[in-house]
Structures are given as C-alpha cells and as structure tokens.
mmCIF file as Biopython writes it, N, C-alpha, C and O atoms, coordinates in Angstrom:
data_model
#
loop_
_atom_site.group_PDB
_atom_site.id
_atom_site.type_symbol
_atom_site.label_atom_id
_atom_site.label_alt_id
_atom_site.label_comp_id
_atom_site.label_asym_id
_atom_site.label_entity_id
_atom_site.label_seq_id
_atom_site.pdbx_PDB_ins_code
_atom_site.Cartn_x
_atom_site.Cartn_y
_atom_site.Cartn_z
_atom_site.occupancy
_atom_site.B_iso_or_equiv
_atom_site.auth_seq_id
_atom_site.auth_asym_id
_atom_site.pdbx_PDB_model_num
ATOM 1   N N  . MET A ? 1  ? 129.018 16.434 -16.791 1.0 0.0 1  A 1 
ATOM 2   C CA . MET A ? 1  ? 128.028 16.456 -17.804 1.0 0.0 1  A 1 
ATOM 3   C C  . MET A ? 1  ? 126.808 15.487 -17.260 1.0 0.0 1  A 1 
ATOM 4   O O  . MET A ? 1  ? 125.695 15.597 -17.775 1.0 0.0 1  A 1 
ATOM 5   N N  . VAL A ? 2  ? 127.049 14.530 -16.200 1.0 0.0 2  A 1 
ATOM 6   C CA . VAL A ? 2  ? 125.786 13.738 -15.944 1.0 0.0 2  A 1 
ATOM 7   C C  . VAL A ? 2  ? 124.796 14.096 -15.302 1.0 0.0 2  A 1 
ATOM 8   O O  . VAL A ? 2  ? 123.731 13.480 -15.260 1.0 0.0 2  A 1 
ATOM 9   N N  . ALA A ? 3  ? 125.150 15.529 -14.518 1.0 0.0 3  A 1 
ATOM 10  C CA . ALA A ? 3  ? 124.029 16.312 -13.772 1.0 0.0 3  A 1 
ATOM 11  C C  . ALA A ? 3  ? 122.886 16.285 -14.594 1.0 0.0 3  A 1 
ATOM 12  O O  . ALA A ? 3  ? 121.868 15.649 -14.319 1.0 0.0 3  A 1 
ATOM 13  N N  . ILE A ? 4  ? 123.114 17.248 -16.003 1.0 0.0 4  A 1 
ATOM 14  C CA . ILE A ? 4  ? 122.229 17.647 -16.539 1.0 0.0 4  A 1 
ATOM 15  C C  . ILE A ? 4  ? 121.057 16.445 -17.074 1.0 0.0 4  A 1 
ATOM 16  O O  . ILE A ? 4  ? 119.900 16.830 -17.245 1.0 0.0 4  A 1 
ATOM 17  N N  . PRO A ? 5  ? 121.335 15.300 -17.271 1.0 0.0 5  A 1 
ATOM 18  C CA . PRO A ? 5  ? 120.228 14.157 -17.548 1.0 0.0 5  A 1 
ATOM 19  C C  . PRO A ? 5  ? 119.627 13.678 -16.176 1.0 0.0 5  A 1 
ATOM 20  O O  . PRO A ? 5  ? 118.545 13.106 -16.048 1.0 0.0 5  A 1 
ATOM 21  N N  . ILE A ? 6  ? 120.420 13.973 -15.270 1.0 0.0 6  A 1 
ATOM 22  C CA . ILE A ? 6  ? 119.806 13.479 -13.915 1.0 0.0 6  A 1 
ATOM 23  C C  . ILE A ? 6  ? 118.725 14.425 -13.496 1.0 0.0 6  A 1 
ATOM 24  O O  . ILE A ? 6  ? 117.585 14.096 -13.167 1.0 0.0 6  A 1 
ATOM 25  N N  . GLY A ? 7  ? 119.245 15.717 -13.549 1.0 0.0 7  A 1 
ATOM 26  C CA . GLY A ? 7  ? 118.399 16.713 -13.282 1.0 0.0 7  A 1 
ATOM 27  C C  . GLY A ? 7  ? 117.139 16.697 -13.900 1.0 0.0 7  A 1 
ATOM 28  O O  . GLY A ? 7  ? 116.121 16.950 -13.256 1.0 0.0 7  A 1 
ATOM 29  N N  . PHE A ? 8  ? 117.119 16.368 -15.326 1.0 0.0 8  A 1 
ATOM 30  C CA . PHE A ? 8  ? 115.876 16.316 -16.294 1.0 0.0 8  A 1 
ATOM 31  C C  . PHE A ? 8  ? 115.116 15.221 -15.839 1.0 0.0 8  A 1 
ATOM 32  O O  . PHE A ? 8  ? 113.905 15.357 -15.663 1.0 0.0 8  A 1 
ATOM 33  N N  . ALA A ? 9  ? 115.834 13.873 -15.573 1.0 0.0 9  A 1 
ATOM 34  C CA . ALA A ? 9  ? 115.074 12.702 -15.167 1.0 0.0 9  A 1 
ATOM 35  C C  . ALA A ? 9  ? 114.097 13.009 -14.021 1.0 0.0 9  A 1 
ATOM 36  O O  . ALA A ? 9  ? 112.918 12.663 -13.957 1.0 0.0 9  A 1 
ATOM 37  N N  . ILE A ? 10 ? 114.956 13.879 -12.933 1.0 0.0 10 A 1 
ATOM 38  C CA . ILE A ? 10 ? 113.944 14.401 -11.682 1.0 0.0 10 A 1 
ATOM 39  C C  . ILE A ? 10 ? 112.999 15.076 -12.138 1.0 0.0 10 A 1 
ATOM 40  O O  . ILE A ? 10 ? 111.854 14.695 -11.898 1.0 0.0 10 A 1 
ATOM 41  N N  . TYR A ? 11 ? 113.199 16.139 -12.838 1.0 0.0 11 A 1 
ATOM 42  C CA . TYR A ? 11 ? 112.162 17.128 -13.408 1.0 0.0 11 A 1 
ATOM 43  C C  . TYR A ? 11 ? 110.763 16.208 -14.106 1.0 0.0 11 A 1 
ATOM 44  O O  . TYR A ? 11 ? 109.608 16.504 -13.803 1.0 0.0 11 A 1 
ATOM 45  N N  . LEU A ? 12 ? 111.036 15.295 -14.879 1.0 0.0 12 A 1 
ATOM 46  C CA . LEU A ? 12 ? 110.211 14.704 -15.496 1.0 0.0 12 A 1 
ATOM 47  C C  . LEU A ? 12 ? 109.366 13.762 -14.728 1.0 0.0 12 A 1 
ATOM 48  O O  . LEU A ? 12 ? 108.188 13.563 -15.022 1.0 0.0 12 A 1 
ATOM 49  N N  . THR A ? 13 ? 110.116 13.048 -13.510 1.0 0.0 13 A 1 
ATOM 50  C CA . THR A ? 13 ? 109.385 12.397 -12.711 1.0 0.0 13 A 1 
ATOM 51  C C  . THR A ? 13 ? 108.551 13.109 -11.626 1.0 0.0 13 A 1 
ATOM 52  O O  . THR A ? 13 ? 107.721 12.530 -10.925 1.0 0.0 13 A 1 
ATOM 53  N N  . GLY A ? 14 ? 108.856 14.438 -11.554 1.0 0.0 14 A 1 
ATOM 54  C CA . GLY A ? 14 ? 108.248 15.082 -10.688 1.0 0.0 14 A 1 
ATOM 55  C C  . GLY A ? 14 ? 106.791 15.814 -11.588 1.0 0.0 14 A 1 
ATOM 56  O O  . GLY A ? 14 ? 105.779 16.097 -10.948 1.0 0.0 14 A 1 
ATOM 57  N N  . VAL A ? 15 ? 106.852 15.993 -12.723 1.0 0.0 15 A 1 
ATOM 58  C CA . VAL A ? 15 ? 105.859 16.389 -13.712 1.0 0.0 15 A 1 
ATOM 59  C C  . VAL A ? 15 ? 104.964 15.229 -14.037 1.0 0.0 15 A 1 
ATOM 60  O O  . VAL A ? 15 ? 103.796 15.414 -14.381 1.0 0.0 15 A 1 
ATOM 61  N N  . ALA A ? 16 ? 105.517 13.989 -13.928 1.0 0.0 16 A 1 
ATOM 62  C CA . ALA A ? 16 ? 104.466 12.853 -14.343 1.0 0.0 16 A 1 
ATOM 63  C C  . ALA A ? 16 ? 103.859 12.663 -12.865 1.0 0.0 16 A 1 
ATOM 64  O O  . ALA A ? 16 ? 102.717 12.204 -12.849 1.0 0.0 16 A 1 
ATOM 65  N N  . LEU A ? 17 ? 104.452 12.948 -11.619 1.0 0.0 17 A 1 
ATOM 66  C CA . LEU A ? 17 ? 103.640 12.737 -10.389 1.0 0.0 17 A 1 
ATOM 67  C C  . LEU A ? 17 ? 102.670 13.893 -10.168 1.0 0.0 17 A 1 
ATOM 68  O O  . LEU A ? 17 ? 101.797 13.739 -9.314  1.0 0.0 17 A 1 
ATOM 69  N N  . GLY A ? 18 ? 102.726 14.861 -10.746 1.0 0.0 18 A 1 
ATOM 70  C CA . GLY A ? 18 ? 102.070 16.123 -10.635 1.0 0.0 18 A 1 
ATOM 71  C C  . GLY A ? 18 ? 100.586 15.782 -11.679 1.0 0.0 18 A 1 
ATOM 72  O O  . GLY A ? 18 ? 99.392  15.991 -11.465 1.0 0.0 18 A 1 
ATOM 73  N N  . ILE A ? 19 ? 101.120 15.339 -12.539 1.0 0.0 19 A 1 
ATOM 74  C CA . ILE A ? 19 ? 99.842  14.897 -13.654 1.0 0.0 19 A 1 
ATOM 75  C C  . ILE A ? 19 ? 98.867  13.983 -13.021 1.0 0.0 19 A 1 
ATOM 76  O O  . ILE A ? 19 ? 97.667  14.254 -13.028 1.0 0.0 19 A 1 
ATOM 77  N N  . ILE A ? 20 ? 99.405  12.756 -12.396 1.0 0.0 20 A 1 
ATOM 78  C CA . ILE A ? 20 ? 98.893  11.699 -11.733 1.0 0.0 20 A 1 
ATOM 79  C C  . ILE A ? 20 ? 97.955  12.416 -10.517 1.0 0.0 20 A 1 
ATOM 80  O O  . ILE A ? 20 ? 96.748  12.217 -10.378 1.0 0.0 20 A 1 
ATOM 81  N N  . ALA A ? 21 ? 98.719  13.220 -9.744  1.0 0.0 21 A 1 
ATOM 82  C CA . ALA A ? 21 ? 97.931  13.732 -8.734  1.0 0.0 21 A 1 
ATOM 83  C C  . ALA A ? 21 ? 96.618  14.818 -9.258  1.0 0.0 21 A 1 
ATOM 84  O O  . ALA A ? 21 ? 95.637  15.179 -8.608  1.0 0.0 21 A 1 
ATOM 85  N N  . PHE A ? 22 ? 96.949  15.114 -10.441 1.0 0.0 22 A 1 
ATOM 86  C CA . PHE A ? 22 ? 95.615  15.911 -11.010 1.0 0.0 22 A 1 
ATOM 87  C C  . PHE A ? 22 ? 94.469  15.071 -11.505 1.0 0.0 22 A 1 
ATOM 88  O O  . PHE A ? 22 ? 93.285  15.383 -11.375 1.0 0.0 22 A 1 
ATOM 89  N N  . ILE A ? 23 ? 94.894  14.036 -12.055 1.0 0.0 23 A 1 
ATOM 90  C CA . ILE A ? 23 ? 94.135  13.095 -12.698 1.0 0.0 23 A 1 
ATOM 91  C C  . ILE A ? 23 ? 93.360  12.434 -11.499 1.0 0.0 23 A 1 
ATOM 92  O O  . ILE A ? 23 ? 92.150  12.239 -11.617 1.0 0.0 23 A 1 
ATOM 93  N N  . LYS A ? 24 ? 94.103  12.043 -10.209 1.0 0.0 24 A 1 
ATOM 94  C CA . LYS A ? 24 ? 93.315  11.225 -9.188  1.0 0.0 24 A 1 
ATOM 95  C C  . LYS A ? 24 ? 92.274  12.389 -8.503  1.0 0.0 24 A 1 
ATOM 96  O O  . LYS A ? 24 ? 91.158  12.064 -8.097  1.0 0.0 24 A 1 
ATOM 97  N N  . LYS A ? 25 ? 92.723  13.622 -8.436  1.0 0.0 25 A 1 
ATOM 98  C CA . LYS A ? 25 ? 92.030  14.624 -7.747  1.0 0.0 25 A 1 
ATOM 99  C C  . LYS A ? 25 ? 92.515  14.696 -6.203  1.0 0.0 25 A 1 
ATOM 100 O O  . LYS A ? 25 ? 91.843  14.909 -5.194  1.0 0.0 25 A 1 
ATOM 101 N N  . GLU A ? 26 ? 93.769  14.471 -6.334  1.0 0.0 26 A 1 
ATOM 102 C CA . GLU A ? 26 ? 94.424  14.366 -4.652  1.0 0.0 26 A 1 
ATOM 103 C C  . GLU A ? 26 ? 94.264  15.687 -4.148  1.0 0.0 26 A 1 
ATOM 104 O O  . GLU A ? 26 ? 94.315  16.720 -4.815  1.0 0.0 26 A 1 
ATOM 105 N N  . LYS A ? 27 ? 94.066  15.582 -2.914  1.0 0.0 27 A 1 
ATOM 106 C CA . LYS A ? 27 ? 94.080  16.929 -1.964  1.0 0.0 27 A 1 
ATOM 107 C C  . LYS A ? 27 ? 95.273  17.617 -1.580  1.0 0.0 27 A 1 
ATOM 108 O O  . LYS A ? 27 ? 96.221  16.837 -1.491  1.0 0.0 27 A 1 
ATOM 109 N N  . GLY A ? 28 ? 95.497  18.560 -1.376  1.0 0.0 28 A 1 
ATOM 110 C CA . GLY A ? 28 ? 96.844  19.323 -1.210  1.0 0.0 28 A 1 
ATOM 111 C C  . GLY A ? 28 ? 97.191  20.544 -1.925  1.0 0.0 28 A 1 
ATOM 112 O O  . GLY A ? 28 ? 96.553  20.943 -2.900  1.0 0.0 28 A 1 
ATOM 113 N N  . PHE A ? 29 ? 98.255  21.162 -1.412  1.0 0.0 29 A 1 
ATOM 114 C CA . PHE A ? 29 ? 98.823  22.266 -2.030  1.0 0.0 29 A 1 
ATOM 115 C C  . PHE A ? 29 ? 100.089 21.914 -3.080  1.0 0.0 29 A 1 
ATOM 116 O O  . PHE A ? 29 ? 100.475 22.774 -3.872  1.0 0.0 29 A 1 
ATOM 117 N N  . ILE A ? 30 ? 100.671 20.648 -3.026  1.0 0.0 30 A 1 
ATOM 118 C CA . ILE A ? 30 ? 101.706 20.514 -3.678  1.0 0.0 30 A 1 
ATOM 119 C C  . ILE A ? 30 ? 101.649 20.479 -4.803  1.0 0.0 30 A 1 
ATOM 120 O O  . ILE A ? 30 ? 102.520 20.990 -5.507  1.0 0.0 30 A 1 
ATOM 121 N N  . LYS A ? 31 ? 100.400 19.743 -5.368  1.0 0.0 31 A 1 
ATOM 122 C CA . LYS A ? 31 ? 100.084 19.517 -6.897  1.0 0.0 31 A 1 
ATOM 123 C C  . LYS A ? 31 ? 100.153 20.840 -7.593  1.0 0.0 31 A 1 
ATOM 124 O O  . LYS A ? 31 ? 100.568 20.879 -8.751  1.0 0.0 31 A 1 
ATOM 125 N N  . TYR A ? 32 ? 99.720  22.085 -6.880  1.0 0.0 32 A 1 
ATOM 126 C CA . TYR A ? 32 ? 99.502  23.136 -7.448  1.0 0.0 32 A 1 
ATOM 127 C C  . TYR A ? 32 ? 100.894 23.744 -7.784  1.0 0.0 32 A 1 
ATOM 128 O O  . TYR A ? 32 ? 101.038 24.424 -8.799  1.0 0.0 32 A 1 
ATOM 129 N N  . ILE A ? 33 ? 101.916 23.494 -6.924  1.0 0.0 33 A 1 
ATOM 130 C CA . ILE A ? 33 ? 103.294 23.712 -7.099  1.0 0.0 33 A 1 
ATOM 131 C C  . ILE A ? 33 ? 103.771 22.966 -8.461  1.0 0.0 33 A 1 
ATOM 132 O O  . ILE A ? 33 ? 104.525 23.483 -9.285  1.0 0.0 33 A 1 
ATOM 133 N N  . SER A ? 34 ? 103.249 21.758 -8.558  1.0 0.0 34 A 1 
ATOM 134 C CA . SER A ? 34 ? 103.590 20.987 -9.630  1.0 0.0 34 A 1 
ATOM 135 C C  . SER A ? 34 ? 103.172 21.462 -10.869 1.0 0.0 34 A 1 
ATOM 136 O O  . SER A ? 34 ? 103.720 21.125 -11.918 1.0 0.0 34 A 1 
ATOM 137 N N  . LEU A ? 35 ? 102.318 22.155 -10.808 1.0 0.0 35 A 1 
ATOM 138 C CA . LEU A ? 35 ? 101.649 22.581 -11.977 1.0 0.0 35 A 1 
ATOM 139 C C  . LEU A ? 35 ? 102.226 23.747 -12.439 1.0 0.0 35 A 1 
ATOM 140 O O  . LEU A ? 35 ? 102.414 23.837 -13.653 1.0 0.0 35 A 1 
ATOM 141 N N  . ILE A ? 36 ? 102.615 24.861 -11.554 1.0 0.0 36 A 1 
ATOM 142 C CA . ILE A ? 36 ? 103.820 25.724 -11.947 1.0 0.0 36 A 1 
ATOM 143 C C  . ILE A ? 36 ? 104.896 25.282 -12.380 1.0 0.0 36 A 1 
ATOM 144 O O  . ILE A ? 36 ? 105.455 25.966 -13.238 1.0 0.0 36 A 1 
ATOM 145 N N  . SER A ? 37 ? 105.488 24.113 -11.977 1.0 0.0 37 A 1 
ATOM 146 C CA . SER A ? 37 ? 106.680 23.564 -12.402 1.0 0.0 37 A 1 
ATOM 147 C C  . SER A ? 37 ? 106.505 23.041 -13.890 1.0 0.0 37 A 1 
ATOM 148 O O  . SER A ? 37 ? 107.431 23.171 -14.690 1.0 0.0 37 A 1 
ATOM 149 N N  . ILE A ? 38 ? 105.425 22.506 -14.212 1.0 0.0 38 A 1 
ATOM 150 C CA . ILE A ? 38 ? 105.165 22.154 -15.627 1.0 0.0 38 A 1 
ATOM 151 C C  . ILE A ? 38 ? 104.922 23.269 -16.594 1.0 0.0 38 A 1 
ATOM 152 O O  . ILE A ? 38 ? 105.136 23.100 -17.794 1.0 0.0 38 A 1 
ATOM 153 N N  . SER A ? 39 ? 104.489 24.386 -16.119 1.0 0.0 39 A 1 
ATOM 154 C CA . SER A ? 39 ? 104.335 25.347 -17.067 1.0 0.0 39 A 1 
ATOM 155 C C  . SER A ? 39 ? 105.711 26.026 -17.203 1.0 0.0 39 A 1 
ATOM 156 O O  . SER A ? 39 ? 106.139 26.321 -18.319 1.0 0.0 39 A 1 
ATOM 157 N N  . LEU A ? 40 ? 106.300 26.238 -16.253 1.0 0.0 40 A 1 
ATOM 158 C CA . LEU A ? 40 ? 107.655 26.691 -16.190 1.0 0.0 40 A 1 
ATOM 159 C C  . LEU A ? 40 ? 108.805 25.733 -17.283 1.0 0.0 40 A 1 
ATOM 160 O O  . LEU A ? 40 ? 109.765 26.106 -17.957 1.0 0.0 40 A 1 
ATOM 161 N N  . GLY A ? 41 ? 108.307 24.650 -17.115 1.0 0.0 41 A 1 
ATOM 162 C CA . GLY A ? 41 ? 109.231 23.854 -18.142 1.0 0.0 41 A 1 
ATOM 163 C C  . GLY A ? 41 ? 108.622 24.010 -19.435 1.0 0.0 41 A 1 
ATOM 164 O O  . GLY A ? 41 ? 109.439 24.157 -20.344 1.0 0.0 41 A 1 
ATOM 165 N N  . VAL A ? 42 ? 107.520 24.017 -19.736 1.0 0.0 42 A 1 
ATOM 166 C CA . VAL A ? 42 ? 107.127 24.524 -21.222 1.0 0.0 42 A 1 
ATOM 167 C C  . VAL A ? 42 ? 107.764 25.885 -21.563 1.0 0.0 42 A 1 
ATOM 168 O O  . VAL A ? 42 ? 108.335 26.039 -22.642 1.0 0.0 42 A 1 
ATOM 169 N N  . LEU A ? 43 ? 107.667 26.914 -20.614 1.0 0.0 43 A 1 
ATOM 170 C CA . LEU A ? 43 ? 108.453 28.262 -21.130 1.0 0.0 43 A 1 
ATOM 171 C C  . LEU A ? 43 ? 109.662 27.921 -21.481 1.0 0.0 43 A 1 
ATOM 172 O O  . LEU A ? 43 ? 110.195 28.188 -22.558 1.0 0.0 43 A 1 
ATOM 173 N N  . PHE A ? 44 ? 110.189 27.239 -20.460 1.0 0.0 44 A 1 
ATOM 174 C CA . PHE A ? 44 ? 112.057 26.940 -20.791 1.0 0.0 44 A 1 
ATOM 175 C C  . PHE A ? 44 ? 112.100 26.160 -22.132 1.0 0.0 44 A 1 
ATOM 176 O O  . PHE A ? 44 ? 113.047 26.491 -22.846 1.0 0.0 44 A 1 
ATOM 177 N N  . VAL A ? 45 ? 111.254 25.161 -22.652 1.0 0.0 45 A 1 
ATOM 178 C CA . VAL A ? 45 ? 111.671 24.460 -23.741 1.0 0.0 45 A 1 
ATOM 179 C C  . VAL A ? 45 ? 111.308 25.411 -24.882 1.0 0.0 45 A 1 
ATOM 180 O O  . VAL A ? 45 ? 111.941 25.289 -25.931 1.0 0.0 45 A 1 
ATOM 181 N N  . VAL A ? 46 ? 110.328 26.375 -24.786 1.0 0.0 46 A 1 
ATOM 182 C CA . VAL A ? 46 ? 110.214 27.437 -25.827 1.0 0.0 46 A 1 
ATOM 183 C C  . VAL A ? 46 ? 111.112 28.376 -25.817 1.0 0.0 46 A 1 
ATOM 184 O O  . VAL A ? 46 ? 111.405 28.836 -26.921 1.0 0.0 46 A 1 
ATOM 185 N N  . PHE A ? 47 ? 111.657 28.815 -24.868 1.0 0.0 47 A 1 
ATOM 186 C CA . PHE A ? 47 ? 112.962 29.653 -24.703 1.0 0.0 47 A 1 
ATOM 187 C C  . PHE A ? 47 ? 114.113 28.868 -25.428 1.0 0.0 47 A 1 
ATOM 188 O O  . PHE A ? 47 ? 114.851 29.377 -26.272 1.0 0.0 47 A 1 
ATOM 189 N N  . LEU A ? 48 ? 114.158 27.930 -25.116 1.0 0.0 48 A 1 
ATOM 190 C CA . LEU A ? 48 ? 115.662 27.209 -25.910 1.0 0.0 48 A 1 
ATOM 191 C C  . LEU A ? 48 ? 115.157 27.163 -27.437 1.0 0.0 48 A 1 
ATOM 192 O O  . LEU A ? 48 ? 115.980 27.358 -28.332 1.0 0.0 48 A 1 
ATOM 193 N N  . PHE A ? 49 ? 113.787 26.903 -27.745 1.0 0.0 49 A 1 
ATOM 194 C CA . PHE A ? 49 ? 113.672 26.478 -29.219 1.0 0.0 49 A 1 
ATOM 195 C C  . PHE A ? 49 ? 113.883 28.200 -29.963 1.0 0.0 49 A 1 
ATOM 196 O O  . PHE A ? 49 ? 114.256 28.415 -31.116 1.0 0.0 49 A 1 
ATOM 197 N N  . SER A ? 50 ? 113.535 29.214 -28.960 1.0 0.0 50 A 1 
ATOM 198 C CA . SER A ? 50 ? 113.643 30.324 -29.733 1.0 0.0 50 A 1 
ATOM 199 C C  . SER A ? 50 ? 115.066 30.783 -29.817 1.0 0.0 50 A 1 
ATOM 200 O O  . SER A ? 50 ? 115.467 31.332 -30.844 1.0 0.0 50 A 1 
ATOM 201 N N  . ILE A ? 51 ? 115.950 30.559 -28.653 1.0 0.0 51 A 1 
ATOM 202 C CA . ILE A ? 51 ? 117.306 30.800 -29.047 1.0 0.0 51 A 1 
ATOM 203 C C  . ILE A ? 51 ? 118.087 29.734 -29.979 1.0 0.0 51 A 1 
ATOM 204 O O  . ILE A ? 51 ? 118.864 30.204 -30.810 1.0 0.0 51 A 1 
ATOM 205 N N  . PHE A ? 52 ? 117.949 28.470 -29.906 1.0 0.0 52 A 1 
ATOM 206 C CA . PHE A ? 52 ? 118.536 27.632 -30.884 1.0 0.0 52 A 1 
ATOM 207 C C  . PHE A ? 52 ? 118.002 27.243 -32.167 1.0 0.0 52 A 1 
ATOM 208 O O  . PHE A ? 52 ? 118.575 26.800 -33.162 1.0 0.0 52 A 1 
ATOM 209 N N  . GLY A ? 53 ? 116.857 27.483 -31.954 1.0 0.0 53 A 1 
ATOM 210 C CA . GLY A ? 53 ? 115.773 26.915 -33.375 1.0 0.0 53 A 1 
ATOM 211 C C  . GLY A ? 53 ? 115.534 28.014 -34.426 1.0 0.0 53 A 1 
ATOM 212 O O  . GLY A ? 53 ? 115.513 27.813 -35.640 1.0 0.0 53 A 1 
ATOM 213 N N  . GLY A ? 54 ? 115.316 29.474 -33.676 1.0 0.0 54 A 1 
ATOM 214 C CA . GLY A ? 54 ? 115.310 30.391 -34.531 1.0 0.0 54 A 1 
ATOM 215 C C  . GLY A ? 54 ? 113.647 30.403 -34.717 1.0 0.0 54 A 1 
ATOM 216 O O  . GLY A ? 54 ? 113.258 30.552 -35.875 1.0 0.0 54 A 1 
ATOM 217 N N  . ILE A ? 55 ? 112.712 30.269 -33.754 1.0 0.0 55 A 1 
ATOM 218 C CA . ILE A ? 55 ? 111.231 30.330 -34.103 1.0 0.0 55 A 1 
ATOM 219 C C  . ILE A ? 55 ? 110.718 31.596 -34.440 1.0 0.0 55 A 1 
ATOM 220 O O  . ILE A ? 55 ? 109.530 31.723 -34.734 1.0 0.0 55 A 1 
#
C-alpha cells in the first residue's frame, strides 16, 4: 500500500521538473516526454473520475 503514494510522488516530481524545463526553455528531448507524461496523467485522472465519480 505504500508503493502507490511513493509512485505518485515520483510522478508529481517529474511533472514539476517538466514544467520547470518548459518555463526555462531548456534544450533537449526529455521535456517533450515529460509533456506526454503530463497529458497521460490528466487523462488518467479524468478516467478515474468517470469511473468513480460518474461524470
């Protein structure tokens, strides 16, 4: 049961670093992978709300 909050914390850290990379206009390909991760995270949250919240 501890693995879920730890994984979510790692995910949020990656999202925060990706946002910082876009704000600072860092060069590289990794920031685009982070952008994909952010969009998939948003889709995941919407999916969970549609299952459990009844959107």
